[in-house]
C-alpha positions in Angstrom: -10.7 -20.7 3.9 -8.7 -19.6 0.8 -6.7 -17.1 2.6 -5.0 -19.6 4.6 -3.7 -22.1 2.0 -0.2 -20.9 1.7 3.0 -22.1 0.0 6.5 -21.0 1.2 8.8 -19.1 -0.9 11.9 -17.0 0.0 12.0 -15.5 -3.4 9.6 -13.3 -5.4 6.8 -15.0 -7.4 5.3 -13.8 -10.6 2.7 -11.7 -8.5 5.4 -9.4 -7.3 8.0 -9.6 -10.0 6.9 -6.1 -11.8 6.9 -4.5 -8.2 10.7 -5.3 -8.1 11.5 -3.5 -11.3 10.3 -0.4 -9.2 11.4 -1.1 -5.8 14.8 -2.5 -6.0 17.0 -1.5 -9.0 20.7 -1.9 -8.7 23.0 1.0 -7.7 25.2 2.5 -10.0 28.7 1.3 -10.0 31.0 3.0 -7.6 33.8 5.7 -9.0 37.2 4.6 -8.0 39.5 7.6 -6.8 42.9 7.9 -8.7 45.9 6.7 -6.9 47.4 10.1 -6.5 45.6 13.3 -5.4 44.0 15.1 -8.7 44.7 18.8 -9.3 40.7 19.3 -9.3 38.4 18.0 -7.1 36.7 14.9 -8.6 33.1 14.9 -10.0 30.5 13.9 -7.7 28.7 10.7 -8.8 25.2 10.9 -10.0 22.7 9.7 -7.3 21.6 6.4 -7.7 17.9 5.6 -8.3 17.8 3.5 -5.0 19.8 1.3 -2.8 19.8 -2.2 -3.5 17.8 -4.7 -1.4 18.5 -8.4 -1.3 16.4 -10.4 -3.8 16.2 -13.7 -1.4 16.0 -14.0 2.3 15.8 -17.1 4.4 15.4 -16.2 7.9 11.6 -15.7 7.4 9.0 -18.0 6.1 7.8 -15.9 3.3 4.4 -17.8 2.8 2.4 -17.2 -0.3 -1.3 -17.4 -0.9 -2.5 -19.6 -3.6 -5.2 -18.4 -6.1 -8.4 -20.1 -5.7 -11.8 -20.1 -7.4 -14.2 -17.7 -5.9 -18.0 -17.7 -6.0 -19.0 -14.4 -7.8 -18.7 -12.4 -11.0 -16.0 -10.3 -12.3 -16.4 -7.6 -14.7 -13.9 -5.0 -16.2 -13.7 -1.6 -17.4 -11.4 1.1 -18.6 -10.5 3.4 -15.6 -7.6 5.9 -15.2 -5.1 5.8 -18.0 -7.2 3.4 -19.7 -5.9 1.0 -17.3 -8.4 -2.1 -16.7 -10.5 -2.0 -13.4 -11.5 -5.6 -12.3 -14.5 -5.4 -10.0 -15.6 -8.6 -8.2 -19.3 -8.9 -6.9 -19.4 -12.1 -4.6 -22.6 -14.1 -5.1 -23.8 -13.0 -1.5 -23.4 -9.4 -2.5 -25.9 -9.8 -5.5 -29.4 -8.3 -5.1 -28.5 -6.3 -2.2 -29.6 -2.8 -2.0 -26.3 -1.6 -0.3 -22.9 -3.1 -0.3 -19.4 -2.2 1.1 -16.6 -1.9 -1.5 -12.6 -2.2 -1.0 -10.8 -0.4 -3.6 -7.2 -1.7 -3.9 -4.2 0.3 -5.7 -1.2 -1.6 -6.7 -2.1 -5.0 -5.7 -2.5 -8.2 -7.9 -6.2 -8.3 -8.7 -6.7 -12.2 -7.7 -5.0 -11.6 -4.3 -7.1 -8.4 -3.6 -10.3 -10.3 -4.5 -9.3 -13.3 -2.5 -8.2 -11.1 0.4 -11.7 -9.1 0.6 -13.6 -12.1 0.2 -12.3 -13.9 2.9 -12.9 -11.1 5.5 -16.3 -10.1 4.2 -18.0 -12.3 1.3 -20.6 -9.6 0.9 -18.0 -6.8 0.0 -17.2 -5.8 -3.6 -13.7 -5.5 -4.9 -12.2 -3.1 -7.1 -8.5 -3.6 -8.1 -6.4 -1.0 -10.1 -2.9 -0.9 -11.3 -1.5 2.0 -13.0 2.4 1.7 -13.1 5.3 2.1 -11.3 6.2 4.9 -8.8 3.6 6.9 -6.5 3.5 9.5 -8.9 1.7 7.4 -11.5 -1.1 6.7 -8.9 -1.2 10.4 -7.5 -1.4 12.4 -10.8 -4.6 10.5 -12.2 -6.4 11.2 -8.9 -5.2 14.9 -8.7 -8.4 15.9 -10.1 -11.2 15.1 -7.7 -13.6 14.3 -10.6 -11.6 11.0 -11.1 -12.4 9.4 -7.9 -16.1 10.5 -8.4 -15.9 8.9 -11.9 -14.3 5.5 -10.5 -17.1 5.3 -7.9 -19.8 5.7 -10.6 -18.2 3.1 -12.8 -17.9 0.5 -10.1 -21.4 1.2 -9.1 -22.6 0.7 -12.8 -20.9 -2.5 -12.8 -22.2 -4.0 -9.5 -25.7 -2.8 -10.4 -25.4 -4.7 -13.8 -24.7 -7.9 -11.9 -27.5 -7.3 -9.5 -29.8 -6.3 -11.8 -31.0 -3.3 -9.5 -29.4 -0.2 -8.4 -26.9 -0.5 -5.7 -25.4 1.9 -3.2 -22.1 2.0 -1.5 -22.0 1.5 2.5 -18.5 1.5 3.8 -15.7 2.4 1.5 -12.2 1.0 2.1 -9.0 1.9 0.2 -5.9 -0.3 0.3 -2.6 0.9 -1.1 0.2 -1.2 -1.5 3.7 0.1 -2.1 3.2 2.8 -4.8 -0.3 2.5 -4.5 -0.3 5.1 -1.6 -0.2 7.6 -4.2 -3.5 7.4 -5.2 -4.9 7.4 -1.7 -3.1 10.6 -0.7 -4.4 12.4 -3.8 -8.0 11.3 -3.0 -7.8 12.3 0.7 -6.8 16.0 -0.5 -10.4 16.6 -1.4 -12.7 17.4 1.4 -15.7 15.5 -0.2 -13.6 12.3 -0.5 -12.1 12.7 2.6 -15.5 12.6 4.4 -16.6 9.7 2.0 -13.5 7.4 2.8 -14.3 5.3 5.8 -11.2 3.2 6.2 -7.6 2.9 4.8 -5.0 0.3 4.7 -1.4 1.2 3.7 0.9 -1.9 3.2 4.6 -1.0 3.4 3.7 2.2 1.0 3.9 5.5 2.6 6.9 7.6 0.9 7.8 11.0 0.4 10.9 12.9 -0.8 13.9 14.3 1.3 14.7 17.9 1.3 17.1 18.3 -0.5 16.3 15.7 -2.9 18.2 12.5 -2.0 19.8 13.7 1.0 19.0 11.4 3.9 18.4 12.3 7.4 21.7 11.3 8.6 23.5 13.5 6.1 21.2 16.6 7.0 18.4 16.1 5.0 14.8 16.6 6.1 11.5 15.3 5.2 9.2 16.7 2.8 6.0 16.6 4.8 3.8 17.7 1.9 2.4 14.3 0.8 1.9 13.2 4.4 -0.4 15.7 5.8 -3.6 14.2 4.3 -2.5 11.0 6.2 -1.9 12.9 9.6 -5.5 14.4 9.2 -6.8 11.1 8.6 -4.9 9.5 11.5 -6.4 12.1 13.8 -9.9 11.1 12.5 -9.3 7.7 13.5 -7.8 8.4 16.9 -11.5 10.1 17.4 -13.0 6.9 16.2 -14.4 8.7 13.0 -12.2 6.8 10.6 -10.2 3.1 10.5 -6.4 3.5 9.5 -4.0 1.0 9.6 -0.2 1.4 8.4 2.4 -1.2 7.9 6.0 -0.8 7.2 9.0 -3.3 6.7 12.7 -2.0 7.4 13.6 -1.4 3.6 15.6 1.8 3.3 15.6 3.0 -0.2 18.2 6.0 0.4 17.1 8.3 -2.1 13.5 8.7 -1.0 12.1 8.6 2.5 11.5 5.0 3.9 8.2 3.6 5.2 9.7 3.5 8.5 10.6 7.1 8.5 7.4 8.4 7.4 5.7 6.1 10.1 7.9 7.7 12.5 7.1 11.3 11.2 3.3 10.4 11.5 3.5 9.2 15.0 5.4 12.0 16.1 3.0 14.4 14.5 -0.2 13.0 16.0 1.6 12.4 19.5 1.3 8.6 19.6 4.2 6.5 21.1 5.5 3.5 19.2 6.4 0.5 21.7 8.7 -2.6 20.7 7.0 -5.9 20.6 8.3 -9.5 19.4 5.5 -11.3 17.7 4.8 -13.6 14.9 2.8 -11.9 12.2 0.9 -13.2 9.1 2.8 -15.1 6.4 5.6 -15.8 8.8 6.2 -12.1 9.2 8.3 -10.8 12.3 6.6 -7.9 14.0 9.0 -5.6 15.9 6.8 -2.8 16.9 3.4 -1.2 17.2 1.4 1.9 17.9 -2.3 2.4 18.7 -4.8 5.3 19.6 -8.5 4.8 19.2 -8.9 3.3 15.5 -5.5 4.0 14.5 -2.5 1.5 14.4 1.1 1.4 13.1 2.6 -2.1 12.6 6.3 -2.5 12.2 7.9 -5.6 10.5 11.2 -7.1 10.2 13.2 -7.3 7.0 14.8 -5.1 4.1 14.5 -7.5 1.3 12.4 -7.9 -1.8 10.4 -11.0 -0.2 9.8 -8.9 3.1 8.0 -6.3 0.9 5.9 -8.8 -0.9 4.9 -10.6 2.5 3.1 -7.4 3.3 0.8 -7.9 0.1 0.3 -11.5 0.9 -0.8 -10.4 4.4 -3.6 -8.4 3.1 -6.5 -10.8 4.5 -5.3 -10.7 7.8 -4.4 -7.0 7.9 -7.5 -6.0 6.2 -9.6 -8.0 8.8 -8.4 -5.4 11.5 -10.4 -2.9 9.4 -13.3 -4.7 8.1 -14.3 -6.6 11.0 -14.5 -3.5 13.4 
């Protein structure tokens, strides 16, 4: 199976390079204090864009998928912000009256197609990449019509390949890193919340501190505005109405809320207890914790480096299977 063929790498490959520019910029140089006390208080240095994370890590395997040729048809159309949307229709999905669709945000297109097809070779994949930062994904979908337009365009391409009208069955959304911004915007519309069946968030549920850039240890609080939709979806998954899997690493950006902190907030908000575990995860990841209730899961993994972050994207086949095979 294509998703099982791997190459070890403790460094970022080309598939993750553009993500690093968003996630791991260098800190501003520290400002040295004068040798004698100044007569006026020194100016406060500006906040850094983000804490740096190691670009290499050697204590975990960081296995990488290898791109394989898939049997099916790829079609491309201009989506939000005139960015290309790649739609892959596997051969076994052609001619069917109804197909499941998985829409991925901020994931390498070939990897997304390979991950979905290895799990469900009758499911259609649509991959979108809109830029850096969750705002680049949230803003285009703040208008509910944008998701309607996207679904209609995907349906059109699938119908063209099949030569007949094709309806959608289960709709699954996958957000890696910044891609979660599109999903939270989509969920704010009640119609879309009802239509989406499953969500996978891969190391990508962030929000801001209040005040901006003030971490919890220094008296800051979490701006929960961007997390409410995920809380509501988690409640629905706990009742068995939806499927929801959240994963996170140990990366601590410092100037915005980490995925560990948002996962903790979410678990407290819905009353689910996290428990410690020591377990091997996909791609050589090391799982440290988990929380589960109904069809909702949070999986915590070790690592605060760039390769640890990219591990989670390359683990999409295994993690997506937790949703598609239910």
